C-alpha positions in Angstrom: 125.6 114.5 124.9 126.1 111.2 123.2 123.1 109.1 122.1 123.1 105.5 121.0 121.6 104.6 117.6 119.4 101.8 119.0 116.4 102.6 121.2 116.6 100.3 124.1 113.4 101.1 126.0 109.8 101.8 125.1 109.7 105.2 126.7 112.3 106.6 124.2 110.0 107.4 121.3 109.6 110.4 119.0 111.1 113.7 120.3 107.8 115.5 119.9 105.7 112.9 121.8 108.2 113.1 124.7 107.5 116.8 125.1 103.7 116.5 125.2 102.0 116.9 128.5 100.5 113.8 130.1 96.9 114.8 129.5 97.5 115.0 125.8 99.3 111.7 125.6 96.5 110.0 127.4 94.1 110.7 124.5 96.3 109.3 121.8 94.9 106.2 120.3 97.3 103.6 118.8 96.2 102.6 115.3 97.2 99.1 114.2 99.3 99.0 111.0 96.8 96.7 109.2 94.2 99.4 109.4 96.5 102.0 107.7 97.0 99.8 104.6 93.4 98.8 104.1 92.0 99.9 100.7 88.6 101.6 100.9 86.0 102.8 98.4 87.1 106.4 99.1 90.7 105.6 98.1 89.6 104.0 94.8 87.3 107.0 94.1 90.1 109.4 94.8 92.6 107.7 92.5 90.0 107.4 89.7 89.0 111.1 90.0 92.7 112.2 90.0 93.4 110.0 87.0 90.4 111.4 85.0 91.2 115.0 86.0 94.9 114.6 85.1 94.0 113.0 81.7 91.6 115.8 80.9 94.1 118.5 81.9 96.8 117.0 79.7 94.4 116.6 76.8 93.3 120.2 77.2 96.9 121.5 77.0 97.6 119.3 73.9 94.5 120.2 71.9 
């Protein structure tokens, strides 16, 4: 079977989503790309806690 490299229609999406039954695909909610790149307070808190934990772990191994 030969496939082209360019997707020409909207129905040819990911192979896993094509195999899903219709009742499952109906519940999928499209998320806009802008919402995925928005920085939240939880993101900043996670980065800060990871930085502090990594710094303390490195200092514990050095000392």
